[in-house]
N, C-alpha and C positions, 0 to 999 in steps of 0.2 A: 372390113373395108366395104363389103357389099351392102351392109346395113347403113354405113355412112353415106354412101353415094344415093341410097334410096330416100334417106331422110332429107338429104341436101336437095334432092329433086323436088321433093314434096314441100319442103320450106321455101325454097328460093326460085322454084320452077315459075310461079306466076309473077312476073315483074311489075303488073299492073297494081298489085296490092301493095299499100303502103306499109301495113304492118305484117312482119314475117311470122312471128309467133307471139302468142299472148297468154298470160296467166290472169284470169278475169277478177280474182279477188284476193286481198290481203292487206297487211298493215305495214307501213314505212316507218323505220326508226333511224334516228341518228345515233350511234353509240359511241362514247368517247371513254374507252376504258382507262385511259391515263390522264384525264383531264379534271381539273378542279371546278369546271364550270357545270358539272352535273354529268352522271354517268350515262343516261338514256334519255331520249327526247323522242316523243310520238309525233311524227311529222303529219301523216296522213292515217287516219283511223280506218278508212275503207278506200282501197286503191287497186288499180290494175296496173300490172307490169307487161310491158311489150317490148320487142325489138323492131325498129322500124328503118327503113331505107331513108336517105337523104338525097338531096339533089345533086350530089356528087358521087361518081362510081367508086365503088369500094369503101363507102364511108357509112357507118351504121350507128344508130342512137339506141340507148337502153332508156325507155321512157317510163316514168311512173307517173300515172295520171289519177288524180283524186275522183272518187265516186261520191256523188252527193245523195243525201237522204231527201225524202219527200219535202219539198218547200224550202229546202237549203239552197237550191240553185237559184231560185228567184231572189232571194236575199243577197246572194253573192254577186248576181247580175247588177243589182242596184249599187253596190259597193265598186264594182268594175268601171262603171260609168263615170265615178267620182275618181277613182284611182288610176284608170288607164292601164297603160302597159306595165306598171309595178305589180298589178295584181295577178298577172299571168303566172308568176312563180307560185301563187298560192295554190293554183290547180294542178300543176304538173312539175316534176324535176326532170331534166334531160341530161344524160351523160353520153359523151362520145364513147363509143366501144372501142377501147384502145387496152393493150396489155398492161399499162401502167394502172388501170383500175385493180388489177389482180382479182378479177370476178371469180367467184367460186360458189358452189352450193354445199348444203348439209341437210341431211335426214336425221334428226335427233332420236334419242331413245324413246320419247313419248310420242314420236311420229310427226312432230313438227317439221315442217319443211321450209327452208331458209335459203334466200339469195343474198350474198354479201359482195361488198366491193369497197374499195378504199374511198374515203373522202379526200380528195386531192387538194382541196382549198383548207382542210382542216388541219389540226395538229398530228403528230405521229401516232398512229394507232387508230385514229378515228375511222369508222366504218358506217356505210349505209346498210341496213338489213331490211329485206322484204321478207315478212314471215306470212307464208301462204296460208290462206284459209283451209281448214280441214277439209272442205269439199273439193279441193284440187287433186286430182289424181296423181299418185306418186309418180307414174311414169312420164308425166308431164316434166318434171324437174331435170332428169338427164337430157331429154329432147330440148329444153330451153338452153341448157348448159352447152350442148353441142352446137346449137345454132350461134350462140355468143362466141365459141371458139372459132367458127367459121368466119364470122365477121371480123374477128380480131386477125385472123390469118389474112383475109383479103385486103385489110387495112394496111397490115405491115408489108405484104408482098406485092400489093398492087396487081393482083390476078385473082381469078376466080377459085373458090374453095372446092369446086366439084371434083377435081382431081387430087386433093389433098388426102394424104394417108392418115391413118390413126396416130402414128408416130409424129407427123407433121403438126397435128393439132395439139399433141401432148404437151408441147412447150407453153401452151397457154393455160395449163392445169396448175393450180396452185393449192392442191389438197394437202400437200406436205407442209403448209404453213401451219401455224398455232390454230386450235379449235376456234371457231366464230363465237365470240362471247355472246352470252344471253342478252337479249334486248332489255330485259326486266330483271335485274339482280336484286336479291335481298338486301345487299349492301354493297356499297362501291368498293370495287377491288383497288382502286387508287390509293385509298387511305390504308387499307389492310396491308397492300404490297410495300407501301412506304414505311410501315412500322417494321416490316420483316428485313428491309434493306439495311445493311450496315454502312458504317461511314464510309470504309473502303469501297463499297460498291459505288456510292455517290461519287467519291473522288476520281475512281477509274473511268466512270462513264463521262464525266465532265471534263476530263482531261483531253478527251478526243476534240472537243470545241475549240480549246487553246491550241493544239496542234494545228487545227485547220486555219485559225486566224495567222498564225505564224508562217504557215505554208504560202498564205496569200499576201504576206507582207504587211497585214494590219497592225501588227505588234512588232517592236523592235526589242528583243530582250537584252538585258544587261549583259555586257561583255565580261563573263567570268572565265573564259577558257573552258576547260573540262570540268571545272569546280562546281560543286552544288551551288544552286542559286541561294544567295544571302539576302534576307530582308534588308531594304535600306532603312536608315534612321527615320524615325517618325518627325514630322514638322511640327510646330507649335499649333496647338488648336485655337481658332479664334473664339471670342465670346459668343456664346449661343443666346440668341433672342427668344427663340421659340422651339421646343422639341416636337418634331414630326413623327418620329418613330424612334423606339429604344427596346431592343429585343436581344435576348440571349442567344448565342450560337457557338458553334465549333469552327474554328479558324484553320484553313489550309492554304498554303503558297504553292504555286506551280514550279516545279524544278525543271528547268528547260533541258540540261543535259540527259536526265533519265526520262523525260516526258511524262512525269507523274506529279500529282498533287501531294505534297507532303505535310501533315498535320503539324501546326505550330503551337496552338492552345486549344485545350478541349473546352474552355469556358471563358469566352469574351463577350463584351456588350458592344453591339452595333448600334450606333446612334445617328440619326439624320436630324439635322438642326438648320433652322434659319440663322444667318449671321448679319443680315441687313443688306439693303440696296439690291434686293433680288439675287442674293447669293446664298448658297446653301453648302453645307458640309457634312461629309460622311466621316465619323471617326470609330476606330476599332480598338477598344481598350480591354487590357487583360487584368488580372488581379495584381500583377507584378510590374507590367510595363505598358506604355501606350504602343500598340502595334504600327498604325498608321493613320494618316489623315488625308483626305482627298476632298477636293472641290467637286460637288455634284453637278456635272456637266455631261452632255451627250456622248463625249469621247470615251467615257469610262465603259461603254458598250455593254450595258447590263443585260445579263441573261438569266432568267428564272427558270428552274426546272423542278415542277411540283412532284413528278415521279421520284426524284431523287431528294427532294426537301432542300434543294441547293440553289445558290445564287453565286454567279461568277461576275467579276468585273475587273477592268484593267486600271492599275494605278501608275501614273507617269511621274518620273523625278524631273528635276530642273534640266538635265542633260538630254532628256528625250527617251531614256530607257524605260521600258515597260516591264512591269510585274503583274502577274495574274494571280488573283486571290479568290478564294472560295469560302463562302459562308455555308454551314450546313445547320438547319434549324431542327428543333426536336419535333415538330408536327407542322401539318399543312396551316393550321390557323395561325400560328407564329410567323410563318413566311408570308401569309397574306397580308398580315398587319404591316410588316416590314416593308413588303412591295408597294402598298398604298402610300405609306409615307415617303418612300424613295421616289416613286413616280409622280407624287404631288410636287415634290422639291424639283424635279426635272421639268415638270409643266409650267410652274410658277417661274422658274429660272428662264426658260424659252420665251414665255409669253408676257412675263412682267404683269401678272395678273393674278389675284388671290383665288385660290382654288374653291373656297366657299362661295365665291361670287358666280362660279359657273353652275349652270343648271345641273341638276342630278342626273338627267339622262345623259347630258354631255360628259359627265365625270365618268359614267359607266362606259361610254364609247372610248374615250382616251385610255382608261385602265385596260379595256379589252384590247384595243389596238396595240398598246405596248407589250401587252402580254403574249398576244397571237404573233406579233410580227418580229419578236426577236428570238423566237424559239428556233433551234436548228432542225432542219429536215435531215433524215437519215441519209447517209453517205450513198447508200446504194440506189437512192433515188435519182442522184444527179446523172447517171448514165442514161437512165431512160428519159429524163428531161431534155438531154442533148439530142437524142433521136427524135424526140417529139417535136423540138423546134425546127429541125431540118425537115420534118414532114409539113409542118405548119407553113413554112416558106413556100413550099410547093403549093399548098391549098389557097394561100393568100391570092396567087396569080388568078385563080379562078372565081374569086370572090367578087360577085357582080355589084350589088347594090350597096353593100356596106364598105365603109372606107377601109383601105388597105392597113391603116394604123391601128385598126381594132382587131383582136382576136375573138373568136366566137364564144359565145357564154360556156359551150361545152368544153373548151380547152382549159379546164381548171388546173391542169397539171402544170400551167406555167407558174402558178402562184408559189414561189419558193422564197425563203427569206434572204437567201443569198445567191447571187448568180455565179456561175462557173467562172466568169472573169473577174471576180472579187468584189463585185457591186454589192452594196448593202441597202437597206432602207433607210433613206436620208431625210426625207420630209413628210409630213402628215397634215393634210388639209382637211377640216371637217366641214361638211356643207350644212346648211340649215333648211334650204328650200326643198330639196329633193331627196332628203335623207341619204345621202351619199358621202363617203370618205375617199380621199385619193392619197395613195401611198407612192412616194417617188423611189425608184430603185434604178440607179444609173440612168439609162436613156429611156426607161420604161415607166408607166405609171399605172399601178394597179388601182382598179375601182371597186369599192366594197358598199353592199348595202347595209343599212341600219335595220336589223331585224326587231320584231316585236318583243323579244326577250333581252334587248340592249345588248345584242352581239353584233359583230360584223360578218357578213357573208359575201364571198367573193362573186363578183358580177362579170367583169370583163378586164381586159388589159389594154392600154394604149401603148403599142408595142415599139413605136418609133417617135421620139421627140426629136425633131429636127427643125432647123432654121427655114425660112421660106426659100432659101437656096439649097436645101436638101442636106445640110451638114448636121449629123447627129451630135446632140450634146446631152449632158446630164444637168438638170436644173439645179441650181445653187439655192434659189429660194422659189417659193410659189405663194400664190394668194388667190382664192376664188373671188369672182367678180361678176357683176351684172346678174345677181340672183342665182349664182352657182352655173350660169350657162357658159361662161368664159373662165379662164384661168390665166393670170397673169405669172410669167416665169422670168428668171434672170439666168443668164448664162455667164459663168465665171470667167469665160475665155473672152467675153464681150461685155465688161461690166458697165459700159455707157448706155447700153440699151436694154429694152424691156420687150417681151414677146407676148402677144395674146393668143391664146388657144381656143378655139371653139370646140367645146367638149361634147357637142352633138356630133361632130365629125372626127373628134380626136386628132386635130390638125392645128398646127399654128398658122394663123392667117394674117397677123400683122406684125410688124417689127417697129418699135418706137424708139428712135434715138433721142435720148433725154438731154444729153449735152456731150459735145465734142471733146471736152477736156475733163469734166468732172464726173467721176464714177458714181454710180447709185449704190449707196451703202444700205439702204432700207426703204421699204415702201409699205404703205398701209392704206385702208379705205378712208375715205372721208367722212362717211357715215357708218351707223351700225348696220343699216340694210343694205349696204352695197353688194 
């Protein structure tokens, strides 16, 4: 206790200093142990890690700042003049020090000293790792960790950590979690783990997703009482004009009474085909029977999980009853081929444009967006996100120059694929002018940057989509406008009007009444460069 107070006074005593503690040299990695996008990515080859004060009391940031080699900074300065604010992210990464990060440290057998924390805008299991330079003293690591604990304590309780006990701070220790994965593995553990998982493992894990959809009312199970769910008869398959994907898989169906996936056929063929007039079809065929046919539309709610080599989707009958199916593939490459064919069908059906006419970079953006934004977050994250949203409401009242409709870039834990109130990602608008994509989820819009490696990186959230009168609404349709500086939105509750949002402020500034009697069914730009 005496040591904690002494260290606390030493670190936090001089309030004139912006930086509380710093580790001067190390490397920053983004590690994705469960992702098909690549296991490890070196973000900064040479960087410094520090904990800084912010302009708000009891709020602190974990900052990783890039260090330049000789001559490198001058070259970057020239690029910054051309790129402006977008280049700031190339020089530093900033994270709000919150318990949702699960910040922890580790000293490995070889002496490597590592700081690690969750990537809240990434997939489940993604971590940032700061690997300290060998010249960093070993005693610097526990001191840095203690400072991080105290910052999280102050943020959570809105009071000084000067009198916090060791037991008070222990709640922010996550040493009992799985060991921090190495940032430079010999082989990706995703593939090796996937091979070791059984069909039952995959089915059990993915069943949780269906139970969650059912609890939120997103799917209405067929009413069979307490009897096991029985597959409905398959409808006649339309004539295929073009095959987009055709892969072997194992077929499971979700049994609602038992809450489990039950295997139906160990050897089926899943085919995605074009049937004409921008319509597409998913057919599941066994050796002895046709299991099901389904139009490829957004309502099937496709979810790919590469950790379990699985794909689940909803199948609706004419009476509105829903059945949830799971396809399990033999390996990651097979699932990737099937995913690309299905996403191509979804995209062409929604946009009525051939996939091959889209630029290669744009195709990558769409695939990444669909893949990243349909994956479920872990259930235990939801409670943390609820607490975080309450704290953010308080902070928004003190946010001076930035519009209250925007959350700060550090609040990355807002990026979830499904709100606690049942909202899901419903619209995607891909910009061309400023390399931004916009994802609509309920009355919020997530803003993502297009990275150099054709991925999407969370930037910020427009937290309140509301009419000029202050009424919240969930946009039914969106379209970027005026070189991506504005967004046109439609409110399903007011189909006769359109709204214009100024994206610089994240606020609706105009309401256009198109016609008093005729609703707007669709809207589009007059020119490609609009």
